[in-house]
Structure formats: structure tokens, C-alpha cells
N, C-alpha and C positions, 0 to 999 in steps of 0.2 A: 795232686798223683794220680795219675793214671795206672790202666792194667799197664806188665811188660812183662817181655816173655824174655830167653835166648834162645835165640836159634841155632839150628844145626842144618845142615845145608839142604836134606830133602824138600824140610816147606817152603823153603824160596824155587826150587827149581822145580817143584811137582807146582807150581800154582803162577809157575812163569807158564807150566808148558797146554795147560788149558787155558791161561788168559787171566788168571787170576792174582795178580802178583798183589794187586789194591790190596788185595784183601787185609794185612798184617796191615793195617790201618786201621783197623780194628783196637790195636794195641796205640797207646800210650808212647811206647819206647822198646824196640827191640835191637835190642844187645849183640850185637854179630862178633865172636872173635876169629883175631884176626887169619886158623887155622881153617875156620867157614865161609871165609870171604873170599883166601886166594882158594880153595874149591871152587864155589862156586861160578866169581871169575874169571882165573886162573884158566881153569877147564872149560870158559869158553862158554859154561851152560847157562851167562846170565852176562848180554849187551849192562853194562858199565847206570851206562847213563837210564834203565830203566830203577834203578837202584837206586840213584841221585838224586830221581823223579821222587819219591818214600821222605819223607824230612822228616821220619820218626826213625831212622834208619842208623842203627853209632857207633861202630864198629872201633872194636878193638885189638891192642896193642900190648900184651903183657911184657914181662920182664920177664926176659930167663933166669934169673934168680925168685919173679912167682911162681913160673911154671911149674919148678922143684921142685915145688911145697905141694906142688900133688900127684909129687910123679912120684915119687920114693915113698 
């Protein structure tokens, strides 16, 4: 197992702005929470095809009950 991380919206957006999104390949797995995915794709900050070209991204969609554990 290699180096893994959890992505916030900022790094993928800014790496895309400078044409360096592929720098995320330094990680064996980049975990992308659903809210982050929605922010970077839903607001058209990053074209979905650019993200799908990275085979190390793993999108996560937690259940509401899992989210509530951290909110309360």
C-alpha cells in the first residue's frame, strides 16, 4: 500500500488551474468525499473527464447516518 490522502476542493482546483492535476498521482489513492466532488465538478471548476483520467481517485458517498456521527 502506498501513500493515500483525503482531498479537499482547493488542491485539485488549483492544480488544474496551473495544469498540474497529474501531480495527484504521487498518491496511490486520493479519497474524495461526495461534498468535495460536488464542489469541484458541480460548480464546473474541473471537467469530469480530467478527474476520471486519474485512476487513483476514489469518490466516497457516505450514508446520512455516518455523517451524523461527526456532526453531533
